[in-house]
N, C-alpha and C positions, 0 to 999 in steps of 0.2 A: 639752125633755127632762123626762119625768115623774119626780118624786122617788120616789113610791111604787113605781114600776116598778123603779127603781134599788135601792131597799131590799129589794124582794122577791127580786131577782136575788142581791143580797148575802147575804140570809138563806139562799137555796138553796145558795149556795157554801159558806157556813159549815156548813150541815147536811152537805154532802158531805165537808167536812174532818173533821167530827166522826166520821163513819163510817170514813174512811180513816186518821185520825190522822197526816196528812201535814203536817209542820211548814212546809214551803215553801208549800203551798197556804194554810195558816192565815195565814202572814205576808203573802201576797199579798192575801188577803181583808181583812186588817186595814189594809193600805195603801190598798185600794180604798175602805174605809169612811172613812179619813182624807181621801181625795181627794173623796169625796162631801160630807163635812162642810165641807171648804175651799171647794168650789164654792158651796155654800149660803151660807157666810159671805161670800165675795167678792161674790156677787150682791146680798146684803142691803147690803153696804157700798157697792156701786155705786149703789144706790137713793138714798143720801144725798147723792150728788154732783149738783148742779143741772145741767140741760141747758143747753148754751151753743151759740153759733154762730148764723149767720143762716139756715142751711139746715136743714130738718128731716132727721132720720135716715131713711134708707131701710130697707126690710125687710132688704136685703142687709147693711147696716151692723149692724143689730141681731143678725142671725144670726152675723156674723163676731165680734162682741163676745162673744156667748154661747160660741162655739167657743173663743175666746181664753181666756175664764175657765175652761172645762173643761180645756184643755190646761195652763194655768198651775197649776191645782189638782193635776193629775196629776204635773207636774214637781216641785212642792213636796213632795208626798206621797212621791215616789219618790227624793228625795235621801237621803243617808246617814241623817240623823236626822229630817227633816221637822219637824213640830211636836212629835213624840213621842207623838201619840195612838195611832198604829199600834203602836208598841212597848209602850205601856201595855196596850192591848187584847190584844196577843199574850201578854204575861205573865199577864194575867188568865185568858185561856183555857187557857194551858198549866198554870197552877197550879190550875185547876179552880174558880176563884172565880165564873166565869160559866157558867151552865147554860142550854141551850136547851130 
């Protein structure tokens, strides 16, 4: 999954929110940003864990692990509080501290 593509999609959604002034869409966009942030963080953390085992990982295993990280990131971001990044972003946008 390409990170720049994810960020451009997120930027377009935030632009749409800006035009519509829709609180729910803004909250969703902020949660998506938190999910992308968590995904990047988890992938970087995974790189620090040394490979182990007697058998090399197949392409299927690598794809599954990537998908697992993506879903884990979404689940953490969509819990009540998540890490709090989405809530902080939401407040910043609502209060007008962040301008696009």
